[in-house]
C-alpha positions as CSV (number, residue, x, y, z in Angstrom):
1,M,32.2,45.7,131.4
2,R,32.2,44.8,127.7
3,I,33.0,41.2,127.0
4,L,33.7,39.4,123.7
5,F,33.2,35.6,123.3
6,A,35.5,34.7,120.5
7,T,36.0,31.6,118.4
8,D,36.0,30.5,114.8
9,A,34.7,27.0,115.8
10,I,31.1,28.0,116.2
11,N,29.7,24.5,115.4
12,Q,31.9,22.7,118.0
13,V,29.8,21.0,120.7
14,S,31.7,22.8,123.5
15,T,30.9,26.2,121.8
16,Q,27.2,25.2,121.4
17,L,27.0,24.3,125.1
18,N,28.9,27.2,126.5
19,A,27.7,30.1,124.4
20,P,24.1,30.2,125.5
21,N,25.0,30.3,129.2
22,Y,27.6,33.1,128.7
23,A,25.0,35.0,126.6
24,R,23.1,35.5,129.8
25,L,25.8,37.8,131.0
26,N,23.7,40.4,129.2
27,E,21.2,40.0,132.0
28,L,23.6,41.6,134.5
29,E,23.6,45.4,135.0
30,G,26.6,47.1,133.6
31,V,27.7,44.0,131.7
32,S,27.4,43.2,128.0
33,I,28.7,40.4,125.8
34,D,29.1,40.0,122.1
35,F,30.0,37.0,120.0
36,Y,32.3,35.9,117.2
37,N,34.2,38.9,116.0
38,R,37.8,40.0,116.3
39,N,37.4,43.7,117.2
40,Y,39.3,43.1,120.4
41,A,40.1,46.8,121.0
42,D,36.4,47.5,121.5
43,Y,36.2,45.3,124.7
44,D,37.4,45.1,128.2
45,V,37.5,41.3,128.4
46,V,37.9,38.6,125.7
47,L,36.9,35.0,126.3
48,F,38.4,32.6,123.8
49,M,37.5,28.9,123.4
50,G,40.5,26.7,124.0
51,Y,40.8,25.3,120.6
52,D,41.5,28.7,118.9
53,A,42.7,31.1,121.5
54,H,44.3,34.0,119.6
55,V,45.8,35.5,122.7
56,A,48.8,37.3,121.1
57,E,46.6,38.9,118.5
58,A,44.2,40.2,121.1
59,R,47.0,41.4,123.4
60,A,48.6,43.3,120.5
61,A,45.2,45.0,119.7
62,K,44.8,46.2,123.3
63,P,47.5,45.4,125.9
64,S,45.2,46.1,128.9
65,L,42.6,43.4,127.9
66,K,41.7,40.8,130.4
67,I,41.9,37.6,128.4
68,G,40.5,34.2,129.5
69,V,40.5,30.8,127.8
70,I,37.5,28.5,128.1
71,D,37.8,24.7,128.1
72,L,41.5,24.5,127.4
73,R,42.6,20.9,126.9
74,F,45.7,20.7,124.7
75,I,48.1,23.2,126.3
76,D,51.2,22.3,124.2
77,T,49.4,22.9,120.9
78,S,47.4,26.0,121.8
79,D,47.9,29.7,121.5
80,A,46.9,30.3,125.1
81,R,50.2,31.7,126.3
82,G,49.8,35.1,127.9
83,A,46.2,34.7,128.9
84,D,45.3,36.2,132.2
85,F,43.1,33.4,133.4
86,A,41.5,30.0,132.4
87,I,38.0,28.8,132.8
88,A,37.8,25.1,133.8
89,N,34.8,22.8,133.7
90,G,35.7,21.2,137.1
91,V,38.2,20.9,139.9
92,E,40.0,18.1,138.2
93,V,41.0,20.1,135.1
94,S,41.5,23.2,137.3
95,D,44.2,21.3,139.2
96,W,45.9,20.4,135.9
97,L,45.6,24.0,134.6
98,S,47.3,25.2,137.7
99,N,50.5,24.1,136.0
100,Y,50.0,26.9,133.6
101,F,47.7,29.5,135.2
102,E,47.5,31.2,138.5
103,H,44.0,32.4,138.1
104,I,41.3,29.8,137.3
105,F,37.5,30.0,137.4
106,I,35.4,26.9,137.5
107,Y,32.4,27.0,135.2
108,P,30.9,23.6,134.5
109,I,29.8,22.9,130.9
110,Y,26.2,22.0,130.5
111,P,23.2,22.9,128.4
112,N,20.5,25.2,129.9
113,V,17.4,23.0,129.8
114,E,14.1,24.8,129.8
115,F,11.9,22.0,131.2
116,P,9.9,21.6,134.4
117,P,11.4,19.3,137.0
118,K,9.9,15.9,137.1
119,T,7.4,14.4,139.5
120,H,8.1,10.7,139.6
121,T,5.5,8.0,139.5
122,L,5.4,4.2,139.6
123,K,5.9,2.9,136.1
124,K,7.2,0.0,134.0
125,P,9.8,-0.1,132.6
126,L,12.0,2.2,134.6
127,I,14.2,4.2,132.2
128,I,17.9,4.6,133.1
129,G,19.2,7.7,131.3
130,Y,22.7,8.4,130.1
131,H,24.1,11.3,128.2
132,G,27.7,12.2,127.5
133,N,30.5,10.8,125.3
134,K,31.3,7.3,124.1
135,I,34.2,6.8,126.4
136,H,32.2,7.2,129.6
137,L,29.4,5.0,128.1
138,T,32.0,2.3,127.4
139,A,33.2,2.7,131.0
140,T,29.9,1.4,132.3
141,K,31.5,-2.0,132.1
142,P,31.9,-3.9,134.3
143,H,30.5,-2.3,137.5
144,I,27.5,-0.3,136.2
145,V,26.4,-2.9,133.7
146,T,26.6,-5.7,136.3
147,A,24.6,-3.6,138.7
148,L,21.9,-2.9,136.1
149,E,21.6,-6.5,135.1
150,T,21.3,-7.6,138.7
151,L,18.7,-5.0,139.3
152,S,16.8,-6.2,136.3
153,E,16.0,-9.4,138.2
154,Q,13.6,-7.3,140.3
155,Y,12.6,-4.5,138.0
156,S,11.8,-4.0,134.3
157,L,14.5,-1.7,133.1
158,E,15.6,0.0,129.9
159,L,18.8,1.9,129.3
160,W,18.5,5.0,127.1
161,A,22.0,6.3,126.0
162,I,22.5,9.6,124.3
163,Y,25.8,10.5,122.6
164,D,27.2,11.9,119.3
165,I,26.8,8.6,117.3
166,D,27.3,10.4,114.0
167,S,30.8,11.5,115.0
168,L,31.9,8.8,117.3
169,G,30.3,5.7,115.8
170,K,28.0,3.0,117.1
171,M,28.9,0.9,120.1
172,P,30.9,-2.2,118.9
173,E,28.9,-4.6,121.1
174,P,25.9,-4.5,123.4
175,L,26.5,-2.9,126.8
176,C,23.9,-5.0,128.7
177,D,22.5,-8.4,127.9
178,P,19.5,-7.3,125.8
179,R,17.4,-10.0,127.5
180,K,17.9,-8.3,130.8
181,V,18.3,-4.6,130.1
182,P,17.3,-3.5,126.5
183,T,19.3,-0.5,125.4
184,R,18.3,2.3,123.1
185,Y,20.8,4.7,121.6
186,F,19.9,8.3,120.6
187,Q,21.9,10.8,118.5
188,W,22.8,13.9,120.4
189,T,21.1,17.1,119.3
190,P,20.6,20.3,121.1
191,D,17.0,19.5,122.0
192,V,17.5,15.8,122.9
193,Y,17.4,16.6,126.6
194,E,13.8,17.8,126.6
195,K,12.6,15.3,124.0
196,V,14.4,12.1,125.3
197,L,16.3,12.5,128.5
198,A,13.4,14.1,130.4
199,Q,11.6,10.7,130.2
200,A,14.3,9.0,132.3
201,D,13.5,8.0,135.9
202,I,17.1,7.6,137.1
203,G,20.3,9.2,135.7
204,I,23.7,7.5,135.6
205,V,26.9,9.6,135.3
206,P,30.0,7.3,134.9
207,N,33.1,9.2,135.6
208,L,35.8,6.6,136.3
209,K,37.9,4.4,134.0
210,P,37.7,0.9,135.4
211,F,40.9,-1.1,135.7
212,K,41.4,-4.4,133.9
213,D,42.9,-6.0,137.0
214,E,42.4,-3.8,139.9
215,R,44.5,-5.7,142.4
216,F,47.4,-5.9,140.0
217,S,47.1,-2.2,139.3
218,K,47.3,-1.5,143.0
219,E,50.3,-3.6,143.4
220,C,52.1,-1.9,140.5
221,A,51.1,1.6,141.6
222,K,53.8,2.0,144.3
223,P,53.6,5.0,146.6
224,F,56.1,7.8,145.9
225,S,57.8,7.3,149.3
226,P,58.7,3.8,150.7
227,L,57.5,5.2,154.0
228,I,53.9,5.2,152.7
229,P,52.4,1.7,153.1
230,S,50.7,0.1,150.1
231,D,47.8,-2.1,150.9
232,P,45.8,-3.6,148.0
233,N,43.0,-4.6,150.3
234,A,42.5,-1.1,151.7
235,D,43.6,1.2,148.9
236,Y,41.2,2.7,146.4
237,L,42.4,3.7,142.9
238,L,40.4,6.4,141.1
239,R,41.2,6.9,137.5
240,F,39.4,9.6,135.5
241,K,39.9,12.0,132.6
242,K,41.3,15.4,133.7
243,T,38.4,16.9,131.7
244,T,35.7,14.9,133.4
245,N,32.7,17.2,133.5
246,A,30.2,17.4,136.4
247,G,28.1,19.4,134.0
248,R,26.6,16.0,132.9
249,I,25.1,15.8,136.4
250,Y,23.6,19.3,136.1
251,V,21.5,18.3,133.1
252,F,19.7,15.8,135.3
253,S,19.5,18.4,138.0
254,Q,17.5,20.7,135.7
255,L,15.1,17.9,134.9
256,G,14.6,16.8,138.5
257,I,16.0,13.4,137.8
258,P,18.1,11.8,140.7
259,V,21.5,10.5,139.8
260,V,24.0,7.8,140.7
261,A,27.5,9.0,139.7
262,G,31.1,7.9,139.7
263,M,32.8,9.4,142.7
264,T,35.2,12.0,141.3
265,P,36.0,15.3,143.1
266,S,33.6,17.4,140.9
267,A,30.8,14.8,141.2
268,A,31.2,15.0,145.0
269,Q,30.7,18.7,144.8
270,A,27.4,18.2,142.9
271,I,26.1,15.1,144.7
272,Q,25.5,15.0,148.4
273,H,25.6,11.3,148.9
274,G,22.2,10.0,150.2
275,I,20.6,13.5,150.0
276,N,20.3,14.4,146.3
277,G,21.8,11.3,144.8
278,Y,24.5,8.6,145.3
279,L,28.2,8.3,144.6
280,S,29.9,5.0,143.9
281,L,33.0,3.2,142.6
282,N,32.3,-0.5,142.9
283,T,29.5,-2.7,141.6
284,A,27.7,-3.1,145.0
285,G,27.6,0.7,145.5
286,W,26.1,1.2,142.1
287,Y,23.5,-1.6,142.7
288,H,22.4,-0.2,146.1
289,G,22.1,3.3,144.8
290,L,20.1,2.3,141.8
291,K,17.9,-0.1,143.8
292,K,17.0,2.6,146.4
293,L,15.9,4.9,143.7
294,A,14.1,2.1,141.8
295,D,12.3,1.1,145.0
296,S,10.6,4.4,145.6
297,A,9.0,7.0,143.3
298,E,8.7,9.2,146.3
299,L,12.5,9.0,147.0
300,R,13.1,9.8,143.3
301,T,11.0,12.9,143.5
302,Q,12.5,14.0,146.8
303,M,16.1,13.6,145.6
304,G,15.4,15.0,142.1
305,S,13.8,18.1,143.7
306,Q,16.8,18.6,146.0
307,L,19.2,18.2,143.1
308,Y,17.2,20.8,141.2
309,A,17.1,23.2,144.1
310,D,20.9,22.9,144.7
311,F,21.5,23.6,141.0
312,Q,19.3,26.7,141.0
313,R,21.1,28.0,144.2
314,D,24.7,27.3,143.2
315,I,25.3,26.5,139.6
316,A,22.5,28.1,137.4
317,P,23.9,30.4,134.7
318,G,22.8,33.6,136.5
319,V,24.7,32.5,139.6
320,L,27.8,31.5,137.8
321,N,27.9,34.6,135.6
322,R,27.7,36.9,138.6
323,K,30.6,35.0,140.2
324,L,32.6,35.2,137.0
325,V,32.2,38.9,136.7
326,D,33.3,39.4,140.3
327,F,36.3,37.1,139.6
328,I,37.4,39.1,136.6
329,R,37.0,42.4,138.4
330,C,39.4,41.1,141.1
331,L,42.1,40.0,138.7
332,P,45.4,42.0,138.8
333,P,46.2,44.3,135.9
334,S,47.2,42.4,132.8
335,S,50.7,43.7,132.8
336,T,51.4,41.8,136.0
337,A,50.0,38.5,134.8
338,P,52.4,35.6,135.7
339,P,54.5,34.1,132.9
340,F,53.3,31.0,131.3
341,F,55.0,28.0,133.0
342,N,54.8,24.2,133.2
343,A,55.3,22.6,136.6
344,E,53.8,19.3,135.4
345,E,57.2,18.2,133.9
346,A,59.0,19.2,137.1
347,D,56.6,17.1,139.2
348,S,57.2,14.0,137.1
349,S,60.9,14.4,137.1
350,V,61.4,14.8,140.8
351,D,63.4,11.8,142.2
352,S,63.6,11.9,146.0
353,R,66.9,10.0,145.9
354,R,68.7,12.5,143.6
355,S,66.9,15.8,143.9
356,S,67.3,17.8,147.1
357,S,65.4,20.9,145.8
358,P,62.2,20.2,143.9
359,V,61.4,23.9,144.2
360,K,64.5,24.8,142.2
361,R,63.4,22.3,139.5
362,F,60.0,24.0,139.5
363,T,61.3,27.5,139.1
364,T,63.7,26.6,136.3
365,K,60.7,25.8,134.2
366,V,59.4,29.3,134.3
367,K,59.7,30.9,130.9
């Protein structure tokens, strides 16, 4: 199987994170992968990055090509129509992509970190590590910040935050009270994980967008059917980006650093609550998870080692690449690929009082 990884956006962060892991397809017998050319007819499979997927051009060069699109985010402005499959970074965006593709493979986006897993020791201060984008860092307020500041009454803490400061700008205001939890910011670079993040004792992976007024939001978010009860005291609302990426957990996995993460579906696939880390939504959950890890270097080592072992077994590049090749081999011939369609609009337009056939609405969207 000859594969081409194609994009003109070589310097985009997503390309820099994805390409090294896909390059390891060359380690598999009978599989080879090349990068960054447009000689489509020379290959069996073409993998485009989502921001410049020249699907029609590749299909014209070789109609039998299996064509996949990686990290597709802006479906209405892309050239992804006609691709045979999509590669999603998690189950959340996979669900969204199911509006457009029948065949979807989940391949989390993360850097491959060559660094021995950590053996934790008693130390001061304890370093709380973050890496990701500015949005998720901002979303540490109010729950995570409150949990950290409360924990700082018992432990000396520092928050080390890594993101692309040059592109996204500095934080407009301090996250934590600097008298309680001093915060250091680091510019993202490809080697920042080994140089900076490896020094962390506990990782935090915010995934959720907190509500300004949670009770008001629950009261406004009426269920689709009046037969479904709405109870602001019992209901949980989870709001997250469709592209939220569990790959941020897998960086800590490779370093042997235990994690407390926001409880999205992909995070729950990576974190076994209480075994290799903790999942949380509210302030108390974040506090208790962080405190348990702060209390015991032995527990940090135990959970970090389990997180590392789970990564090596299920998510390491060699494992994912073998699964990806098997997935591609099982795809139907390209000529039978389903048409590009959008069921998302049909879902949003269904009105139970006026529409007796949501299925008919769905099928009329097929192009």
